[in-house]
ROGU-259111 format. One record per residue (C-alpha): x, y, z. Coordinates in steps of 0.05 Angstrom, whole numbers, padded with zeros to 5 digits, always signed. Each point is the difference from the previous one (the first is absolute). Layout:
N
XYZ;...
***
This chain:
219
+00625+00345-00338;-00058+00031+00038;-00003+00060-00048;+00000-00044-00062;-00046-00055+00026;-00050+00011-00057;+00054+00005-00054;-00009-00057-00050;+00074-00022+00001;+00001-00003+00076;-00066-00039+00003;+00026-00049-00051;+00064-00011+00039;-00038-00012+00065;-00050-00046-00034;+00057-00041-00031;+00039-00006+00064;-00062-00018+00040;-00022-00052-00051;+00068-00032-00003;+00001-00004+00076;-00069-00032+00000;+00022-00052-00052;+00061-00019+00043;-00046-00009+00060;-00050-00039-00042;+00054-00048-00026;+00027-00011+00070;-00069-00016+00026;-00011-00049-00057;+00066-00035+00015;-00014-00002+00075;-00072-00025-00009;+00022-00052-00051;+00052-00027+00049;-00048-00002+00058;-00061-00026-00037;+00018-00047-00056;-00020-00009-00056;-00001+00066-00037;-00071+00020-00020;-00045+00059-00012;-00010+00002+00075;+00074+00015+00007;-00007+00061-00044;-00064+00020+00037;+00035-00001+00067;+00061+00036-00028;-00045+00056-00024;-00031+00006+00069;+00069+00002+00033;+00026+00051-00050;-00060+00044+00011;+00013-00001+00075;+00073+00020-00009;-00019+00057-00047;-00051+00026+00049;+00050-00007+00057;+00053+00038-00038;-00050+00055-00018;-00027+00007+00071;+00069-00003+00031;+00034+00050-00046;-00025+00062+00036;+00028-00029+00065;+00067-00015-00031;+00003+00070-00028;-00019+00029+00067;+00055-00036+00039;+00053+00000-00054;+00006+00066-00039;+00043-00029-00055;-00062-00038-00025;-00042+00063-00009;+00011-00001-00075;-00034-00068-00003;-00067+00022+00029;-00030+00005-00070;+00006-00075-00006;-00055-00009+00052;-00056+00012-00049;+00027-00047-00053;+00017-00056+00048;-00071+00005+00028;-00031-00002-00070;+00041-00062-00017;-00024-00031+00065;-00072+00013-00022;+00012-00030-00070;+00032-00063+00029;-00057-00006+00050;-00051+00008-00057;+00036-00053-00041;-00001-00046+00061;-00074+00012+00010;-00016-00015-00073;+00043-00062+00000;-00042-00028+00058;-00056-00009-00051;+00045-00049-00036;+00034-00032+00060;-00065-00013+00038;-00060+00012-00045;-00045-00042+00045;+00007+00053+00055;+00015+00065-00036;-00039-00007-00065;-00055-00052+00003;-00010+00007+00075;+00013+00075+00004;-00071+00018+00021;-00004-00056+00050;+00066+00020+00033;-00008+00075-00007;-00009+00013+00074;+00060-00041+00022;+00061+00038+00027;+00040-00026-00059;-00042+00035-00054;-00032+00058+00038;+00063+00026+00033;+00039-00011-00065;-00051+00040-00040;-00001+00056+00052;+00076+00005-00001;+00005-00001-00076;-00054+00053-00006;+00040+00046+00045;+00065-00014-00037;-00036+00010-00066;-00025+00068+00024;+00070+00020+00021;+00027-00022-00068;-00052+00044-00035;+00016+00063+00040;+00075-00012-00012;-00011+00026-00070;+00043+00063-00009;-00060+00045-00018;-00041-00024+00059;+00060+00008+00047;+00009+00072-00022;-00074+00014+00007;-00004-00030+00070;+00063+00035+00023;+00059-00034+00034;-00026+00005+00071;-00069-00029-00014;+00029-00052-00046;+00050-00025+00051;-00054-00003+00054;-00045-00041-00046;+00057-00049-00014;-00003-00021+00074;-00061-00041-00019;+00052-00048-00028;+00019-00020+00071;-00072-00020+00013;-00002-00041-00064;+00065-00034+00020;-00025-00016+00070;-00063-00030-00031;+00044-00047-00041;+00039-00021+00062;-00066-00012+00036;-00024-00041-00060;+00063-00042+00004;-00010-00012+00075;-00073-00020-00007;+00016-00047-00057;+00060-00034+00033;-00008+00012+00075;-00001-00075+00015;+00063-00011-00041;+00034+00058+00036;-00019-00027+00068;+00028-00069-00018;+00065+00032-00023;+00008+00042+00064;-00013-00063+00042;+00054-00040-00035;+00045+00052-00032;+00021-00054-00049;+00016+00009-00073;-00007+00063-00041;-00051+00051+00025;-00064+00008-00041;+00014+00053-00054;-00063+00039+00016;+00022+00003+00073;+00067+00031-00020;-00033+00050-00047;-00050+00019+00055;+00057+00011+00049;+00031+00045-00053;-00064+00041-00001;+00003+00009+00076;+00075+00018-00002;-00010+00053-00054;-00059+00031+00035;+00039+00003+00066;+00058+00031-00039;-00047+00052-00029;-00030+00016+00068;+00070+00011+00027;+00004+00062-00044;-00062+00029+00033;+00028-00014+00070;+00068+00030-00020;-00032+00064-00026;-00042+00007+00063;+00062-00010+00043;+00039+00052-00039;-00058+00049+00003;-00006-00007+00076;+00076+00007+00007;+00001+00064-00041;-00058+00031+00039;+00028-00014+00069;
***
């Protein structure tokens, strides 16, 4: 697949498979959110989009690690770009829907609340993800070269950490209450933030593994 990554039929197949996967995740999030937080509303869809975005980013960021540890998955590495792009589009849809879900804060009160962690960190993260989406264009990828392009994509980890930090600053009191009681279902943003931490640790394990192998070879 690596040789044909820019072939139209291959791209279409990867896009289709990635999109179907995202739809399945989206529907599951809608069902789970609707069960936990009745009744069904636009807020349900809003939160499902946020959750789906997180899973898409997690899949994209984790795929290189899965391919590193399990060789039979090497042919799936091309999905990383498309899963990441879908994560961005779901995150963008989530951000836009906030204008409808909570216009008092995100539309009418945007200027007033601009320097809050909620808006400022969200905008910083989406700006980085938007930049990554732009450079993921085939022509720009070829112009940058694979090595430089892959290094630039690492900015995505920073954007993802900013979103986790945003979630913590917004809900830290709620998280503290949950850890003190450990009753009921954990706050969704807490679970998604723990997913961010787990994926980053998984990604760092590749670096440690490569360093260990390099030292072992050069002994």
